[in-house]
C-alpha positions as CSV (number, residue, x, y, z in Angstrom):
1,M,18.4,43.5,30.7
2,A,21.1,44.6,33.1
3,A,23.5,47.4,32.5
4,A,26.7,48.0,34.4
5,S,27.8,51.3,35.8
6,R,31.6,51.9,35.6
7,T,33.1,53.6,38.6
8,G,36.6,54.7,37.8
9,R,38.1,51.3,36.7
10,T,35.5,49.2,38.6
11,T,32.3,47.9,37.2
12,T,29.2,47.7,39.5
13,A,26.1,45.7,38.6
14,V,23.0,47.8,38.5
15,R,19.5,47.5,36.9
16,G,17.9,49.3,34.1
17,R,15.9,48.8,30.9
18,G,16.4,50.1,27.4
19,R,19.3,49.9,25.1
20,P,22.2,47.4,25.6
21,A,25.1,48.8,27.6
22,A,27.9,50.4,25.8
23,A,31.2,48.7,25.1
24,R,33.3,47.5,28.1
25,T,30.3,47.3,30.4
26,R,29.4,43.8,31.7
27,P,25.8,42.4,32.2
28,Y,25.0,40.8,35.6
29,A,21.3,40.5,36.1
30,T,19.5,39.0,39.1
31,A,15.9,39.3,40.2
32,A,16.9,39.9,43.8
33,L,19.1,42.8,42.8
34,L,16.3,44.4,40.8
35,A,13.9,44.1,43.8
36,G,16.5,45.6,46.1
37,F,17.1,48.5,43.8
38,L,13.4,49.3,43.5
39,L,13.0,49.1,47.2
40,L,15.9,51.4,47.8
41,T,14.8,54.0,45.3
42,G,11.1,53.7,45.9
43,C,10.4,53.4,42.2
44,A,7.0,52.3,41.2
45,S,7.9,51.8,37.5
46,M,10.8,50.7,35.4
47,P,13.0,53.3,33.7
48,D,12.6,53.3,29.9
49,S,16.2,54.4,29.1
50,G,19.6,53.9,30.6
51,G,23.3,53.7,29.8
52,V,26.8,53.9,31.2
53,H,27.6,56.9,33.4
54,Q,30.6,57.8,35.5
55,V,30.1,57.9,39.2
56,P,33.0,58.1,41.7
57,L,33.0,55.0,43.9
58,S,33.3,57.1,47.0
59,E,29.9,58.8,46.1
60,Q,28.0,55.6,45.6
61,R,25.4,54.3,47.9
62,E,25.6,50.6,47.0
63,D,22.9,48.0,47.5
64,P,24.8,45.6,49.8
65,R,23.8,42.8,47.3
66,A,25.4,44.6,44.3
67,R,28.7,43.3,43.1
68,T,31.6,45.3,41.7
69,Y,34.0,43.9,39.1
70,A,37.5,45.2,38.3
71,E,38.7,46.2,34.9
72,P,42.1,45.2,33.5
73,P,44.8,47.9,32.9
74,E,44.2,50.4,30.1
75,P,46.8,50.3,27.3
76,G,49.4,53.0,27.6
77,A,48.4,54.0,31.2
78,S,50.9,56.1,33.1
79,P,52.6,54.7,36.3
80,Q,50.3,56.9,38.4
81,R,47.2,55.6,36.7
82,I,48.3,52.0,37.0
83,V,48.7,52.4,40.8
84,S,45.4,54.3,41.1
85,D,43.5,51.6,39.1
86,F,45.3,48.8,41.0
87,L,44.0,50.2,44.3
88,E,40.6,50.5,42.8
89,A,40.7,46.9,41.6
90,L,41.6,45.7,45.1
91,R,38.2,46.9,46.3
92,S,36.3,44.8,43.7
93,D,34.7,41.5,44.2
94,D,37.0,39.7,41.8
95,Y,40.2,41.4,43.1
96,A,42.1,38.2,43.6
97,T,42.5,37.6,39.9
98,V,42.1,40.9,38.1
99,A,44.4,42.9,40.4
100,K,47.4,40.7,39.5
101,A,47.1,42.0,35.9
102,Y,48.6,45.2,37.2
103,L,51.7,43.5,38.5
104,T,54.9,42.3,36.8
105,K,55.2,38.6,36.2
106,K,57.6,38.2,39.1
107,A,55.4,40.1,41.5
108,R,52.3,37.9,40.9
109,D,53.0,35.6,43.8
110,W,51.7,38.5,45.9
111,S,48.5,38.0,47.8
112,P,46.6,40.8,49.6
113,G,46.9,40.3,53.3
114,E,46.6,43.2,55.7
115,T,44.6,46.4,55.1
116,T,45.6,49.9,55.8
117,V,42.7,52.3,56.6
118,L,43.3,56.0,55.9
119,A,41.1,58.9,56.9
120,E,40.6,59.8,53.2
121,A,41.5,58.1,49.9
122,P,45.3,58.0,49.5
123,E,47.0,60.7,47.5
124,V,48.7,59.1,44.5
125,I,51.7,61.2,43.6
126,G,53.5,60.3,40.3
127,G,57.2,61.1,40.0
128,P,59.5,61.2,37.0
129,A,60.7,57.9,35.6
130,A,63.7,56.7,37.5
131,G,65.5,55.6,34.3
132,P,66.9,52.2,33.3
133,K,67.8,49.8,36.1
134,P,69.7,46.5,35.8
135,V,67.3,43.5,36.5
136,N,68.7,40.0,35.9
137,G,71.3,41.2,33.4
138,A,68.9,43.5,31.5
139,R,68.2,47.2,31.8
140,V,64.6,47.9,32.7
141,S,62.9,51.3,32.8
142,T,61.5,52.0,36.3
143,A,59.3,54.6,38.0
144,V,58.2,55.3,41.6
145,V,54.7,56.4,42.7
146,Q,54.1,57.6,46.2
147,L,51.0,57.1,48.3
148,R,50.3,59.6,51.1
149,G,47.6,60.0,53.7
150,D,46.6,59.9,57.4
151,K,46.5,56.4,58.7
152,V,43.7,55.6,61.2
153,A,43.8,51.8,61.5
154,R,45.2,48.5,60.4
155,L,43.5,45.2,59.6
156,N,45.8,42.2,59.8
157,E,45.4,39.0,57.7
158,A,43.1,37.5,60.2
159,G,40.7,40.5,60.0
160,T,41.6,41.9,63.4
161,Y,41.1,45.7,63.6
162,S,43.7,47.8,65.4
163,P,43.5,51.6,65.7
164,D,46.8,53.1,64.5
165,E,46.8,56.9,63.9
166,R,49.9,58.3,62.2
167,P,51.1,59.8,58.9
168,Y,51.2,57.3,56.1
169,S,53.6,57.2,53.2
170,L,54.6,54.4,50.8
171,N,56.7,54.3,47.7
172,I,55.6,51.8,45.0
173,E,58.1,50.9,42.3
174,L,56.9,50.1,38.7
175,S,58.8,48.5,35.8
176,K,58.1,48.9,32.1
177,V,57.5,45.5,30.5
178,R,59.9,45.1,27.6
179,K,57.7,43.2,25.3
180,S,54.5,45.3,25.6
181,G,56.0,48.6,26.7
182,E,53.4,48.8,29.5
183,W,54.0,49.9,33.1
184,R,53.4,47.3,35.8
185,I,53.9,47.3,39.5
186,A,57.0,45.5,40.7
187,D,56.7,46.1,44.4
188,P,53.0,46.2,45.4
189,P,51.8,47.2,48.9
190,R,51.2,44.4,51.4
191,G,47.5,44.7,51.1
192,L,44.7,47.1,50.5
193,V,45.2,50.9,51.1
194,I,41.7,52.3,51.5
195,S,39.8,55.2,52.9
196,R,37.7,54.9,56.0
197,A,34.5,55.4,54.0
198,D,35.5,52.7,51.4
199,F,36.5,50.4,54.2
200,E,33.0,50.5,55.6
201,R,31.6,49.7,52.1
202,T,34.1,47.0,51.4
203,F,34.2,45.2,54.7
204,Q,31.6,44.0,57.2
205,P,31.9,43.3,60.9
206,A,31.7,39.7,62.2
207,S,33.0,37.7,65.1
208,T,34.6,34.4,65.8
209,Y,33.7,32.6,69.0
210,H,35.9,30.7,71.4
211,F,35.4,29.3,74.9
212,T,36.5,31.3,77.9
213,A,39.2,30.1,80.3
214,R,36.9,30.9,83.3
215,S,33.9,29.0,82.0
216,R,34.3,26.1,79.6
217,D,30.7,26.2,78.5
218,T,30.5,29.9,77.6
219,L,31.6,31.5,74.3
220,V,33.1,34.9,74.0
221,A,33.2,37.0,70.8
222,D,36.4,38.0,69.0
223,P,35.4,40.8,66.6
224,I,36.9,40.7,63.1
225,Y,36.1,42.1,59.6
226,V,35.6,40.2,56.4
227,R,35.0,41.2,52.8
228,R,31.4,41.8,51.9
229,R,29.7,39.8,49.2
230,I,32.7,37.7,48.1
231,D,32.5,34.7,50.4
232,P,32.0,36.0,54.0
233,V,30.7,32.8,55.6
234,T,33.7,30.8,54.3
235,D,36.1,33.6,55.4
236,V,34.7,33.9,58.9
237,V,34.7,30.1,59.5
238,R,38.2,29.8,58.1
239,T,39.3,32.5,60.5
240,L,37.6,30.7,63.4
241,L,39.7,27.6,62.6
242,D,42.9,29.7,62.8
243,G,42.2,30.2,66.5
244,P,41.5,33.2,68.7
245,G,43.3,36.5,68.3
246,G,42.7,40.1,69.3
247,L,42.2,41.1,72.9
248,I,40.9,37.6,74.0
249,G,43.6,35.5,72.3
250,A,45.5,34.8,75.5
251,V,42.4,33.9,77.6
252,T,40.3,31.7,75.4
253,Q,40.6,28.2,73.8
254,T,39.2,26.4,70.8
255,T,37.9,22.9,70.8
256,F,39.0,22.1,67.2
257,P,41.8,19.5,67.1
258,E,45.1,20.9,66.1
259,R,45.6,21.8,62.4
260,T,41.9,21.4,61.6
261,Q,41.2,23.1,58.3
262,L,38.3,23.5,55.9
263,A,38.3,20.7,53.3
264,R,39.3,21.9,49.8
265,N,36.9,23.3,47.2
266,Q,34.0,24.4,49.3
267,Q,32.1,27.6,49.5
268,L,30.0,27.6,52.7
269,K,26.4,28.5,52.2
270,V,23.3,28.2,54.4
271,D,20.8,26.2,52.4
272,E,17.1,26.8,52.0
273,E,16.3,24.8,55.1
274,G,18.7,26.8,57.3
275,T,21.5,24.2,57.4
276,L,25.2,25.0,57.2
277,R,27.2,22.0,56.2
278,V,30.9,22.2,56.9
279,R,33.5,19.7,55.6
280,L,36.6,19.6,57.8
281,A,40.1,18.2,57.1
282,L,41.0,16.6,60.5
283,R,44.0,14.8,61.7
284,T,42.1,13.3,64.6
285,K,38.4,12.6,65.0
286,P,36.8,14.4,67.9
287,G,34.4,12.8,70.4
288,L,30.7,13.6,70.3
289,H,30.9,16.2,73.1
290,T,33.9,17.9,71.7
291,C,32.3,17.9,68.2
292,E,29.1,19.6,69.6
293,R,31.3,22.3,71.1
294,M,33.0,22.7,67.7
295,A,29.6,23.0,66.1
296,A,28.6,25.7,68.6
297,Q,31.6,27.7,67.7
298,V,30.7,27.5,64.0
299,L,27.0,28.3,64.7
300,H,27.7,31.5,66.6
301,T,30.5,32.5,64.2
302,A,28.4,32.1,61.1
303,Q,25.4,34.0,62.6
304,S,27.6,36.9,63.7
305,Q,27.1,38.5,60.2
306,D,24.1,40.6,59.4
307,G,21.5,38.7,57.5
308,V,22.9,35.2,58.2
309,R,20.6,32.8,60.0
310,V,21.6,29.3,60.8
311,D,19.1,26.8,62.1
312,N,21.4,23.8,62.1
313,V,25.1,23.1,61.7
314,Q,26.4,19.8,60.3
315,L,30.1,18.9,60.6
316,V,31.4,16.2,58.3
317,T,34.8,14.9,57.3
318,A,36.6,15.7,54.1
319,R,35.1,12.5,52.7
320,D,31.5,13.4,53.9
321,A,31.4,11.1,56.9
322,K,29.1,12.7,59.5
323,L,30.8,13.9,62.7
324,C,27.9,15.6,64.5
325,E,25.2,18.3,64.1
326,L,23.8,21.0,66.4
327,S,20.6,22.9,66.2
328,A,20.4,26.7,66.9
329,A,18.2,26.0,69.9
330,A,20.7,23.5,71.4
331,G,23.6,26.0,70.6
332,E,22.0,28.6,72.9
333,R,23.4,26.9,75.9
334,Y,26.8,28.1,74.9
335,A,25.7,31.7,74.0
336,P,28.0,34.5,75.1
337,D,25.0,36.4,76.6
338,G,23.7,33.3,78.3
339,P,25.0,34.3,81.8
340,A,23.4,37.7,81.3
341,G,19.8,36.6,81.0
342,D,17.0,39.1,80.5
343,P,16.9,41.8,83.1
344,E,13.7,41.9,85.2
345,S,14.5,45.5,86.4
346,L,16.4,48.6,85.9
347,Y,18.0,50.0,89.2
348,F,19.2,53.4,90.4
349,I,19.9,55.4,93.5
350,D,17.0,57.8,94.5
351,S,17.3,61.1,96.2
352,K,17.1,59.4,99.6
353,H,20.2,57.3,98.8
354,R,18.1,54.1,98.5
355,L,18.4,51.4,95.8
356,V,15.2,51.4,93.8
357,R,14.0,49.5,90.8
358,T,11.7,50.0,87.8
359,T,10.7,48.0,84.7
360,P,13.4,47.7,82.0
361,G,11.3,47.3,78.8
362,P,10.5,49.9,76.1
363,E,8.1,51.7,78.5
364,A,10.6,51.6,81.4
365,G,9.7,53.8,84.3
366,E,6.1,54.6,83.4
367,A,4.9,53.2,86.7
368,G,7.6,54.9,88.7
369,P,10.3,53.2,90.8
370,A,9.9,51.0,93.9
371,T,12.5,50.4,96.6
372,V,14.1,47.0,96.6
373,I,13.3,44.5,99.3
374,S,16.8,44.7,100.9
375,P,18.6,46.7,103.6
376,L,20.1,48.6,100.6
377,G,16.6,49.9,99.9
378,D,16.2,51.3,103.4
379,G,18.5,54.3,103.2
380,E,20.5,53.2,106.2
381,P,23.3,53.3,105.4
382,A,23.1,55.9,102.6
383,I,24.1,54.3,99.3
384,G,26.0,56.1,96.6
385,S,26.3,53.4,94.0
386,A,25.2,49.8,93.5
387,A,25.3,46.7,91.3
388,V,22.8,43.8,91.1
389,S,23.9,40.3,90.3
390,R,22.9,38.9,86.8
391,S,20.5,36.5,88.6
392,E,19.0,39.5,90.5
393,N,19.1,37.7,93.8
394,K,21.9,39.8,95.3
395,A,22.9,43.4,95.4
396,A,26.1,45.2,96.3
397,G,26.2,48.8,97.4
398,V,28.9,51.3,98.2
399,T,28.1,53.9,100.8
400,A,27.6,57.5,99.8
401,D,31.0,58.4,101.3
402,G,32.7,55.7,99.2
403,R,34.3,54.0,102.1
404,E,32.3,50.7,102.6
405,L,31.0,47.9,100.4
406,Y,28.0,45.8,101.5
407,V,26.3,42.8,99.9
408,S,22.8,41.8,100.6
409,S,20.3,39.3,99.3
410,L,17.2,40.7,97.6
411,D,14.6,39.1,99.7
412,E,12.7,39.9,102.9
413,S,14.9,37.8,105.2
414,S,18.2,39.5,104.2
415,E,20.3,41.3,106.8
416,L,23.0,43.8,106.1
417,G,25.8,42.5,108.3
418,D,29.3,43.9,108.3
419,P,30.9,45.6,105.3
420,L,32.6,43.1,102.9
421,L,35.3,45.6,102.1
422,T,36.4,48.9,103.7
423,S,38.4,51.4,101.7
424,D,41.9,52.4,102.7
425,A,41.0,56.0,102.0
426,T,40.3,58.3,105.0
427,A,37.1,60.3,105.3
428,E,39.0,63.4,104.2
429,Q,40.5,61.5,101.2
430,A,37.1,60.1,100.3
431,G,35.7,63.6,100.3
432,R,38.2,64.5,97.6
433,G,37.1,61.6,95.3
434,D,39.0,58.7,96.7
435,G,37.4,55.5,98.0
436,L,35.6,52.6,96.4
437,T,34.3,52.6,92.8
438,A,30.8,51.4,91.9
439,P,30.9,47.6,92.0
440,S,30.2,45.2,89.1
441,W,29.1,41.5,88.9
442,D,30.1,39.2,86.1
443,G,27.9,36.4,84.8
444,L,29.6,33.8,86.8
445,G,28.3,35.4,90.0
446,D,31.5,37.0,91.2
447,L,31.8,40.7,92.3
448,W,34.5,43.2,91.3
449,V,35.4,46.6,92.8
450,A,38.4,48.9,92.9
451,D,39.7,51.0,95.8
452,R,41.3,54.4,95.1
453,V,43.8,56.3,97.3
454,G,45.8,59.1,95.9
455,D,47.3,58.3,92.5
456,E,46.9,54.5,93.2
457,S,44.1,52.0,92.9
458,R,43.6,48.3,93.7
459,L,41.3,45.9,91.9
460,Y,39.5,43.3,94.1
461,W,37.6,40.1,93.2
462,I,35.1,38.6,95.6
463,A,34.0,35.1,94.7
464,N,30.2,34.7,94.7
465,G,30.0,38.1,96.3
466,T,30.5,36.5,99.7
467,G,34.2,35.4,100.0
468,D,37.2,37.4,101.2
469,P,38.3,40.2,98.8
470,V,41.3,39.1,96.7
471,R,43.5,41.7,95.2
472,I,44.0,41.2,91.4
473,D,47.4,42.1,89.9
474,L,47.3,44.7,87.1
475,T,50.9,44.8,86.2
476,G,51.5,47.2,83.3
477,L,48.5,49.4,84.0
478,E,49.5,53.1,84.2
479,G,47.0,55.3,86.0
480,R,44.2,55.0,88.5
481,I,41.0,53.0,88.1
482,E,38.0,55.3,88.3
483,A,35.2,52.9,87.1
484,L,34.9,49.3,86.0
485,R,32.4,47.1,84.3
486,M,32.6,43.3,83.9
487,S,31.3,41.5,80.8
488,A,28.6,38.8,81.1
489,E,30.9,35.9,80.4
490,G,33.6,37.2,82.8
491,A,36.4,37.1,80.2
492,R,36.8,40.9,79.8
493,I,36.8,43.9,82.0
494,A,36.3,47.6,81.0
495,L,38.2,50.1,83.0
496,V,38.1,53.9,83.1
497,V,41.7,54.9,84.0
498,S,42.9,58.4,84.9
499,E,46.3,60.0,84.8
500,G,46.4,63.5,86.0
501,S,43.5,65.4,84.5
502,E,43.0,62.9,81.6
503,S,41.1,59.6,81.6
504,R,40.8,56.8,79.0
505,L,39.1,53.5,78.4
506,V,41.2,50.4,79.0
507,L,40.1,46.8,78.2
508,G,41.5,43.8,80.0
509,A,41.3,40.1,79.2
510,V,40.6,37.9,82.2
511,S,42.0,34.4,82.6
512,V,42.3,32.2,85.6
513,D,45.2,30.7,87.5
514,E,44.6,28.2,90.3
515,G,41.0,29.3,90.7
516,V,41.9,33.0,90.9
517,P,41.2,35.4,88.0
518,V,44.2,37.0,86.2
519,V,44.0,40.1,84.0
520,A,46.3,38.8,81.2
521,Q,46.2,41.6,78.8
522,L,45.5,45.4,78.8
523,R,44.8,47.7,75.9
524,D,43.7,51.3,75.4
525,T,40.5,51.4,73.4
526,G,38.3,53.9,71.7
527,P,38.7,57.4,70.3
528,L,37.4,59.4,73.2
529,E,39.5,61.2,75.8
530,D,38.4,62.4,79.3
531,V,36.2,59.2,79.6
532,R,33.7,59.5,82.4
533,A,31.5,56.4,82.2
534,V,31.3,53.1,80.4
535,S,28.8,50.1,80.1
536,W,28.7,47.0,78.0
537,A,26.1,47.3,75.2
538,G,26.5,44.0,73.3
539,E,28.7,41.0,73.0
540,S,31.7,43.1,71.8
541,R,30.4,46.7,72.1
542,L,30.5,49.3,74.8
543,V,28.8,52.6,75.2
544,V,31.3,55.2,76.4
545,V,30.8,58.8,77.7
546,G,33.7,61.1,77.1
547,R,35.0,63.8,74.8
548,E,37.5,64.2,72.0
549,T,40.4,66.6,72.2
550,E,39.1,70.1,72.6
551,G,35.6,68.8,72.0
552,V,32.3,68.5,73.9
553,Q,31.0,65.5,75.9
554,Q,29.7,62.7,73.7
555,M,28.1,59.3,74.2
556,R,29.4,56.8,71.6
557,L,29.4,53.1,70.8
558,V,32.8,51.5,70.6
559,S,33.8,48.0,69.6
560,T,36.2,46.1,71.8
561,D,38.7,46.1,68.9
562,G,38.7,49.9,68.9
563,S,36.6,50.4,65.8
564,V,33.7,52.8,65.8
565,P,30.4,52.1,64.0
566,P,29.4,54.8,61.4
567,T,26.3,55.8,63.5
568,A,28.0,55.6,66.8
569,E,26.9,58.8,68.6
570,L,23.9,58.4,71.0
571,G,23.9,61.3,73.4
572,Q,22.8,64.2,71.2
573,G,21.1,66.8,73.4
574,L,22.3,65.4,76.7
575,T,24.6,67.3,79.0
576,G,26.3,66.5,82.3
577,V,26.1,62.7,81.8
578,T,27.7,61.0,84.9
579,A,26.7,57.4,84.4
580,V,25.3,55.1,81.6
581,A,23.7,51.7,81.6
582,A,23.0,49.3,78.8
583,T,22.5,45.5,78.3
584,E,23.7,42.9,75.8
585,D,20.1,42.9,74.4
586,P,19.7,46.0,72.2
587,T,15.9,46.0,72.6
588,N,16.3,47.2,76.2
589,P,16.6,51.0,76.5
590,M,19.9,52.6,77.1
591,V,19.8,54.6,80.4
592,A,21.9,57.6,81.6
593,A,22.2,59.8,84.7
594,T,22.3,63.5,83.7
595,E,21.9,66.9,85.3
596,E,18.2,66.5,84.8
597,G,18.0,63.0,86.4
598,I,17.6,59.5,84.9
599,V,16.7,59.4,81.2
600,R,16.3,56.5,78.8
601,L,16.7,55.9,75.1
602,P,14.3,53.3,73.6
603,Q,15.3,51.6,70.4
604,N,14.8,54.0,67.5
605,G,13.4,56.6,69.9
606,Y,14.4,59.8,71.7
607,W,15.8,60.4,75.1
608,K,13.0,60.5,77.7
609,A,12.9,61.1,81.4
610,V,12.3,58.1,83.7
611,V,9.3,58.7,86.0
612,G,10.5,59.2,89.5
613,G,14.1,59.6,88.4
614,K,14.4,63.4,88.6
615,A,17.0,63.3,91.4
616,G,18.2,59.8,90.7
617,T,21.9,58.8,90.1
618,A,24.0,55.7,89.2
619,P,21.6,53.7,87.0
620,V,22.5,50.1,86.4
621,Y,21.1,47.0,84.8
622,P,22.0,43.6,86.4
623,G,25.7,43.1,86.1
């Protein structure tokens, strides 16, 4: 028999055996929950007693499959208690109905939209009753309760996360219901007000997927957050149909016909055979090719959530007429990391300023590096940084003095030729840190690099790594580009930008105008200051090397929306990190250049020196 554990004014389903639960607890028994509880606790036997016990929700370590249920208002509760319990109810799995019991009748058209994330749980400050107030000809007793805290982020109605650090204060007005004499909220907050820890328990990351403007057959991830446990697959597909937002909103497109919505009364679930069937309310019927692209968007969006595996997507009309279907295998042709491929080698610059390569797998570097078959592997000219195309058939190298960029094929017949780009910096200026940045290839086969002179910088795009360099406008960017990395699908660019003695991470969204890329949007991202290096480490994640205010150097994972995973720090024990390299595939080791040389971090392992990398610098994976 299941018992329920009350946490404040919320009930959480847990397992136990013995006497029935006390009054006001609610039984919710499932075999899966029992199995999950035993696995988490490591119990070999069932408990022979149990009951109701008070546990603050902030102290719980919930099974992700557990469900929480809100309790209605307590009779005679004070205004402060009503507000506290209302905020608690909003975090429950049945918040949409129970939370409205805390509102006045006229306030019940309210619906929770955005979410305010605070560093800690909000301080709920009750004030004295404000006294009678005229409402529609009657005099109603009112009170005001204040919420206070330190705001760290905002989640809009579409689930897009935006860092927003500032003091938070909100007055909530309550009225006393004349008939019952109970306090109810007359002016509720626009949505949830929640601590960062409870946000991580209540929400889970996901992504919607849209086609890039630069490549019509490649999807790009738009990270969002959805509520755990309630109906996450339906929520994330509904958000997909609303269209792209966040950083990539201006540079992507959807294939769904205008005003396409989910048909009514459906809760999307993946059935036992791995099929996700989606009923759509459409104004126009799409063609078969368009429908396949729609299904690809649904496939990758649904699978963006942990634990969700889709083998097949079926799209049907609201009347169950089949539109099309797409298997997971066929949907891979549209995958965001498709242009990236699986890297065959890890590359870095050795002590003789040559481009060298080693194996990228879990045992990377055990056999030692080998020079590449290219003029860039000869040491003449001396190379200071390099980038290898995603197809690994070309390499670009910037000379050690930072003044010249060369591109060479990675085969025996390649010749170096003339520099593709020469910096405007003089030799003296280059000696002070000016000149060309390390280059970067996108998955479309184009090369990107920036030139720095004084306080200014210029971003260049080189089609196929062979054309004439084209300067890309960066209107609105304040500061100088110190480093850059292109994403696999070519729709986003990560920039390290400096102003004076400080440097920060800036993300740009890349569109196209008459065949030439355009950086359409720029946004500061991440919590670290004095950023020194960055690399893509997933479809919508980066690994960043920097430090917080008055802190020490760190290596952290950061999402493109600015959110930081709970276990984000990676560089414990490393000092003097000057460069970092990762891939979209998390099974490949993360690599860094440190004071001790090149080191790597296998999945679930420890930092380890790469054989032959003691004096190495500038490690890169293809890209």
